[in-house]
N, C-alpha and C positions, 0 to 999 in steps of 0.2 A: 346587442352588445352590452346594454345595461344589465341584462340578466347575468351575463358572464362576470362582469365586474362585481355585481352583488354577490355572486357565488364565491369569488376570491375573497371579498371582505368577510363573508361568513366563515370561510375556512380559517382565516386568521383569528377571528374571535373565538371560534370553537376550539382551536388549538390552545389558546390562552386559558379558556375554561377547563380544558382537559387537564392542564397542569395542576389545577386545584385538587383533582381526584388522584393525582399521582405525585405526592410530595417529594418522593425520591428523584423523579425526573426534574422537578423544579429546582431542587437543591443542586443537582448536577449542572444544570444550565447556569445557575447563579455562580457556582464555584468556577465553572469554565469561563464565564464572562469576567469574573474577578481576576483570574490569572491573565487573561488576554489584556484587560485594562491595565493591570500592573505592568505588563510587558511594554505596552504602548507608552505609559507614563514614564517608566524608567528609561526607555529608549529615546524619548523625546527630550528629557531634561538632564540626563546624565552627561557629564563632561567627557570629551574625547581626549585621551592622553596624546599630547603632541609629539612625545618622544617614541611612541609605539610605532613600529613598522607595520604598515597595513599590507594585506595580501593583494596580489595583482587582480584588478577587477575582471580581467579576461577569464580568470578561473571561475569566478561567479557566473559570468556569461556562459561558460561551458557547462557548468552544473545546471543552470536554469534550462539551457537548451536540451541537455540530456533528460531532465525530468519532464519537460514538455513533450519531447519526442516519445518517451516511454508511455506517458498518458495517452498521446495521440494513437500510438500503435495499438494499445489495448482497447481503446474506445472504438476505433474503426474495426478492429478484428472482431470484437464482441458484436458490433452492429451487423457485420457480414454473416456471422454464424447464427445468431439468434434474434437479431433486430433490436432496435432502440425505440422506445415509446415515450411520449411526453404525457401520457394519460394513465389514469388508474381505471380499475374495473368499474367503479362507480361512474366515471366520466363516460365510459363506453355505454353503460346501461341507460344513463339519463341524458347526458349532453348530446351524444350522437343521435339519439332518437328525437330530440327537440327540434322545433322549426327554426333553427339558426343556421346561418350560412356556414358552409364548411371552412371557408377562409377565416371567418371569425373564430371558429372552434380551434383552428390551427394557431391563431394569434393567442388565444387563451392558453393553449399548451406551451407556447413559446414564453409567455409571461411567467408561468409557473416555473419553467426550466431556468429562466433568468434569475428568479429568486433563489433557486437551489444552487446556482453557480455563485451567486454573491455569498451565500452561506458557506460554501466550500472555500472561497477565497478569504473569508474572514479569519480563518485559522492561520493564515500566513502571517498575520500581525504578531503572532506569538514569537516569531523569529526576529523581531526588531532588535533586541539586545545583541544577539549573535551576529547579525549582519552589520550592526554598527561597530561592534568591537573588532570584528575580523576584517571588514572592508571599508569601514568609515562611511557607511551608507546613511543618508539622512532620512527623516520620516517621510518627506514628500516622495522621494525615490521609491521607498518601500510601498507607499500607497499606490503609486503608478504600477509597480510590479504586481501588486494584488489585483488591480483592475485588469492588467493584461492577462493574468491567469483566469480571471472570471470571463473575459471576452473570449479567450481561446477555448476554455472549457465549453462555453455555450456554443461556439462555432463547431467544435468537435461533435457535440450531440446532434446538431443539425446536419452536419456532413455525414454522420453515421446513419441517420435516417434516410438521407437521399441515396447513399450507397446501398443500403438495404433494399430500398424501393427499386433500384436499378438491377440488383443482383438476384432478387427473390425468384423471379421467373426466367432469368437468363443466366444459367450456370457458367456459360462461357465468359460473361462479363466479370464474374467473381474470379475466374481463373486468370483472366488478363490482369486484373487489379493485383492479385497475389503475385503474379509473375513480375510485374513492374516494381512492386515493393521489394521483392527478393533481389531483383537486379540492382536496384538502387542501393540496398544494403551491401551487396557484394562489391559494387563499385567503390563505396565508401570504405569498406574494409581493405580492399586492395590498395586504394589510394593512401590511407593512413599507414597500413602495414608496410607497403613498399617504401614509403618515405622513411619509416623508422629503420628498416633494414639498410637503407642507404646512409642514414645519418648516425645511427646507433645512439641517439640522444633524444629523450622524450620532449624536452623543452624546444629543441630545434624542430622536431617533428610537428609539435603543436603550432609553432610559429608559421610553418610552411603549409599547414593543412587547416585545422579547425579554427585557428585564430585569424584566418583570412577574413577581411571585412565583407566579402560577398557570400559567405557560407549561409547566413540566415535567409538570404533571398531565395536560394535554390531548395530549401527544405520547407515544403508547404505546411501551413498552419503552425507547426511547432517553431520553425525558424522565424516566421512573421511575428508570432507572439513574443518570442525572445527579443527581437529587435525593438518592439514596442515597450516591453517591460524594462529593458535595460537602458533606455535612451537617456534618462537623467543620471544614471550611474556611469555610463561610458562617455556621455557628452555627445553622442551621435544622434542629434535631434532629427535630422533629415531621414536617417534610416528608421527611426521610431515612427515618424509620420507615415512613411511608406508602408511599414509593417502593419499599422492599424488600418490603413486604407485597404490593404490587401485582405485583411481579416474581414472587414465590413463587406468588401466585394464578394468574398467567398460565402458569407452569410446570405447576401442577396441572391447569388446564383443558386445556392442550395434550396432556399425557400421558394424561389421561382420554379425550380424543377419539381419540388413537392406539390406546389399548387397546380402545375400543369398535369401531373399524373395523380391528382388527389384521389381519384376513384380507386386506383390500385393501392395507394398508401392507406386509406382508411379501411380497405378490405384487409390489408396485411396487419394493420395495427391491432385488429381484434384478437388474432391469435397470439401476438407478442405480448399484449397487455394481460391476456389470460394466463400465459406462462409466468409473467412477472408476479401476478397475484398468487398463483399456486406456489411459487417459490417463497414468497413472503409468508404466506400462511404456514407452510411447512417449517420455516425457520422458527415461527412463534410456537409451534407445537413440538419442536425438537425432532422433526423428520428431515431427511436428506433427500433432495430431488436431484436425480441424475440429469446432467445437461447433455450427455452424449446421445446423438441421434443415430450414429452408425452402429450396426450390430457388431459386437465384439466376437472375434473368432477364438474359440476355445479348443485347444489341442487336448486338454485333459480336464476332467471334472473332479471336484473334491479337493481338500487340502492335502491329505495323504501323509501329513507329518504332525508331530506334537501330541500331547496328552494333557487334558485338564486345562489349566490357565495358559500353558505354552501354546495352545492352539491359536490364541489371540495373536501372539507374536508371529507365528507361522502364516496366519492368514494375512496380516499386514504386509509381510514380505511377498506373498503370492499376489496380492492386489497391486503392489508396486510393479512387479514384474509384468503382470498382464496389461497394465496401463502404459508399459514402455518406459517406466521410470525406474532405472536401476539405482545403484548406489551413487552414481554421479549423474545429475540432471541439470536442467537449465538454471535452477536456483543455485546449485553448487558453482556453476561456471560464472553466474552473475556475482555471487558473493566473492569468488576468487578475483574477478576483475576489479571489483570495488576495493577490496583490501589491498591489492597490488597497486592500484592507482593512488589511493590515499597514502599508503606507506611511502611510495616514491616521492610524492609531493612534499612529504614532511621529513624526508631523510636527512636534510641538513640541520634540523633542529633536534636530533636525537630522540624524537618522539614519533617515529614512523609507525611502528607497530602499535604504539599506544593510541594514536589517532585512528588507526585502522580498526582497532578493537572496539572503540566507541562507536564507529560507524557500523560495524558488523552487528553489534548488540542492538542497535536501532532497527536494522533490517530483520534480525531474529525475532524481535517483538511482533512483527506482522506475520512472518512465515510460520511461527510456532502455533498461532491461533488456528491454523488449518491443518495441523498435524494429525497423524493417525489416531493418537490417543483421544484428542478432543472430539474427533469425528466418531470414535467408538462409543463415547458416552451418550450419543444420540440413538444408539441401537440397543436392543434388549439382551444381546447374547452374553456380554461380559457380566451382567447381573445374574444370569441363570447358571453360571458354571459353579458347581459345588466345590469350591476351593477356598482356602483362607483369603480374605480380602486383600491383604497386603501383597500376597503372591500375585494376585490378579493385577494389582497396580504396577508391580515391577515388570511383568510381562507386557502390560499394556503400554508402558512408556519405553519399552525396549527399542522399538524401531525409531522413535524420536531421538533417543540418546545416541543410537548408532549413526543416524543421519547427521546429527550435529557434530559428532566426533569426526566423521569423514569430511564434512564440510570444513571444519576447523583445521584439520591436518593439511588439506589441499590449499586452503586460502592463506593461512598464516605460514605454512611451509614455503609457498611460492613468494609470499610477501617478504619473508626473511631473506630469501635468496636474492630478491631484487635489490634490497638495500644492504646486503651483506651483514645482516643481523646475526646475533648469537643464537644457537639452538635453545638456550634457556629462555630467551624472550619468546620464541615461537611456542615452546612447550607451555609456558605460563599463559599465553593467550589462548591456546587450545583448551587447556583445562578449565580456564575461567569461562570460555565460550560455552562449553558443555554444562558447566555449573549454572550459568545464567539461564540456559534452556530448561534445566531441571527446576529452577525457581519459577519460571513462567508456567510450567506444567502444574506445579504445586499451587500457585495462586489461582489458576483456573479451576482446579478441583475444590479449593477452599470456597470460592464464590458459589460454585454449584451446591456445596454442602450447606452454606448459610441461607441462600435464597431458595434452594430446592426447586429451581426452575420456575418460581412463581413471579419473579420480577420481570419487567420489560427489558428491552435491549438497553435503554438508556440507564436504568438502574443497575443492570449487570455491569455496564462499562464503568459506572461511577464507583461501584465497590471494587471492581477489578483494579482500577487505577489507584484507589485508596490503599488497598492491601499491598499492591505492588510497591507503592512508595514507602509504606511502613516497613516492608521486608527488605527493600533495597537499601534503606538508610543505614542499618548497622554495617553492612559490607562496605558501603561508600566511606563511612566514617573511619572504619578500621583500615581500609585501603589508603586513605589520605594520611593517616598517622604513620602507618608503616612506610609509605613512600617518602614522607618527610624524614623519618628517623634513619632510613637506610640510604636516602638520596638516590633511590632507584625506582623509576616508574614501574618497572615490571614486578618488583616485589610488592608494590601497592596493588597491582592488578591481580597477582597471585593471591594475596590476602583477601581481596575483594571476592575472588572466585571461591575460595575455601569457605568463607562466611556465607555467601549467597547459596552455594551448593548445599552446605549443611542445613541451612534454613529451609531450602526447597525440599530436601529429603525428609526433614522433620515434619513439614506441613503435609507431605504426602502420607506419612505414617499416621499422623493424627486424623486425616480425612479418609483413612482406608475403609471405614465401615460404610462410606457412601456406596461402595460397590457390593455391600453385603445386605443392606436394608432397602436398597432401591429408593433412596430419598429423593433422587432427582425426578422431578415431575416430567413425564413424557407420555406419549400415547401408549407405551408399552408397560408403564409402571402400574 
């Protein structure tokens, strides 16, 4: 055990020494720590306006439950499909072959995973001012919420490992787990949907369904973590204690199961760790590793449409169709549900679509990073087409813009219908939504042009956030001034969209020669 603890200490020391060789990464961590420290200090010492009407804490409880449930579903699903591992390839090569007990090796992996969970929960402290202003949440309650997220995330990783160990050699077990999960989701949808059809009122529906005090108990892991994290905010201490006890019990059961079938687990973890290592190395080298294990049935071969740069656009559409992702997919439905929910909650304050637009922009920030254009930059084909570079840029972003336009029309169109908003408000949000996506694409290409693929992931993120903040600032400033001058939120959003879209288009034009000179470092360059 002393050897493993020494290894952990040396990993921390070597990580600190590595920062000296990468000043960009060190600056990024310092700036990030500064932002989070500023948020903690401002949230701790800022005075609360006694005249301000605070939001119902049950809505925060519902938001936390939804986030925890989403994380749980994706973590367990990923574990069932490709497995979860606590180890790296170096651990497999050296630690697994050393004369150390397998249980101690498992404890070493759990210790590292606990540190990663703490690091992930650390970012929740950045939301202290927002939670304090909107819900009046104190610093101690937010710390408990962060601890609950850390414990739940750690539990999910362990549960994912145990589920993978149970399903890897027993396909029927995986089928049963999927069937139970789908049945539970169907029961929940029928329960909430049927109540809404009977009451025709969202608040009454929530009071009769998801706001019931026993809901957290019947939702494994996610519900228990929510009960634990919200106990100081809602004042339900008994529920919180029961939630944390259930999480600890789930950890114990999963760890015990892994220890009992440790031979199978350590055999399975070899392949999973190797897959994770291959994926990481491919990301560093700018390659894309497909995660699909099932062979794809092709009814036809070749693109068959387009000429020159237009082939890129046609290929993106063909790939989406072959993957079963049409113009409307799960991302579209999720965005529509989010916009409709946020708009309905804010309908009484005349800021329904405004709040929904802010929420959708936050979601767009994550979804745009995995868009067809950004994935195309990792392949050599777009660089080799003998066309003007800006023409290749336009056709390359064609699918992204088309997708954001369709998502915006459905999401804000339905959101406007739910709150009886004006068509102008919906059109303003749609245009601004597409414009912000254009800016995100431009910033990504700008970072690739400046770094030329030579910076690490941390440095790329640092420059991405830096340029994104600089380019969003003019649109935000103009939007605020226009909104104040016209006394209309939507005029401010429209002005923000026009400025942001114009800057995004200008940045794409300035960086067009990236696709002409192959400046991005990749295995194909």
